[in-house]
N, C-alpha and C positions, 0 to 999 in steps of 0.2 A: 504494500500500500504506500502511496506517495507520502512524503513528509510534508506537513503543513508549514507554511511560511507566514509570519505575521504580516498583516495587511490592513488597510483602512477601507471602510465602506461608508458611503453617505448614511447619515442617521436615518433618513426615511427608508432606505433599503433595508437597513438592519431591523428597524421596527416592523416593516412589512414582512420580512423573513421570519421574525419571531411569531407574528400572528399566523401567517400561512403555515409555518412549520408545525405549530401546535395541532393543526387539523390533520396532519399526516404523521404525527408523533416524531417530528424532527426538531432538533435544536435550530436556532437561528443560523449557526454556522453550517449545519447540514443542509438547511434549506437554500442558503446562498450557494453552496457547492452544487446542489441539484439544479438550481436555476442556471448557473454558469455552464454546467455540462449540457443541459438542455439547449441553451443558447448556442453553444459550440456546435452541437449536432445539427441544429437548424441552419446555422451559418454554413456549415460544410455542405448540407443538402442544397441550400440555395445556390451555393457556388457551383455545384455540379449541375443543377437545373439551369443556371445562367449560362454555363458553357454549352449546354444542349441548345438553348435558345439562340445563342450567338452562332452556333454551327448551322442551325436552321436558317437564320437570317443571312448567313454567308452562302447559302445554297449547298452546304456540305451534308445536310441531314434533312430528310423529307419532313415537312410540317406535320404530316400524318403520324409520324413517330413520336411527336411531342404529346405530353399529357395535356389534359384540358387546361390546367393551370399554366403550364408552359406556353401553350398556344395563346392564352390570354395575354401573358407577358410579352410574347413575340408580337402580337397584334398591336398592343399599346406602344411598344417600341417603334414599330413601323409607322403608326399614326404620328407619333411625336417627331420622328425623323422626317417624314414627308412635310409636316407642318413647318418645321424649322427650315427646311430647304426651300419650301415654297415662299415663305416670307422673306428669305434672303435673296431670292431671284427678283430681278426687275427687268421685265421685257420692255417696259415703257421707254427706257433710255435707248435701247437698241432699236426699237421701232421708230422712235422720234428721229434718230440719226438716219433712218431710211425714209423719212418724210411721212410716216404714218401717224395719224391721230388716234389716240386710245381713250377709252372711257373707263372710269372706275367708280366704285361705290364709296362714298365718304362715310365716316363714322356716324354721321347723323342720318344716313340713308339716302342722301341726295346723290344724283349722278354728276360726276365731274369729268369734263373733257380736258385731256392733256394734249396740247397741240405741239407739233414739231418745233415751233419757234420758242418753246418754253412757257408759253402762256397757259393759264388754267382758267376754265370757264365752267361755272355751275350751269348745267343744262336741264336739270330736272329737280323738282322739290323733293324733300324727304318723303319717303313712301310709308313711313311708320313701321318699317321692318326692324 
């Protein structure tokens, strides 16, 4: 059995461990050990699951082989990646350089025209969206 080393814990954790430990006939120290080992096991499992998700996102593992939870994480990861990349892209500048006028939706819901000369014109009122 491993040798214990003196350590400090936050008072709220120690108090919670004492209360929770009593329910399972554990001392506060035993409860903290239990929580730490449980957390380590969960972290290791999450790390393995994350590697599987990353492999699926990289096309190295079929999505069908992921668990339901892993697929959920993969889909959220994809959604966030797409959103971040989409907001970072601006075709308006490229199209303006080609002489194309673009239209976008302003935060208030109004239509805004972006002209190649750099001018901006509100072309429609807010739609209440």
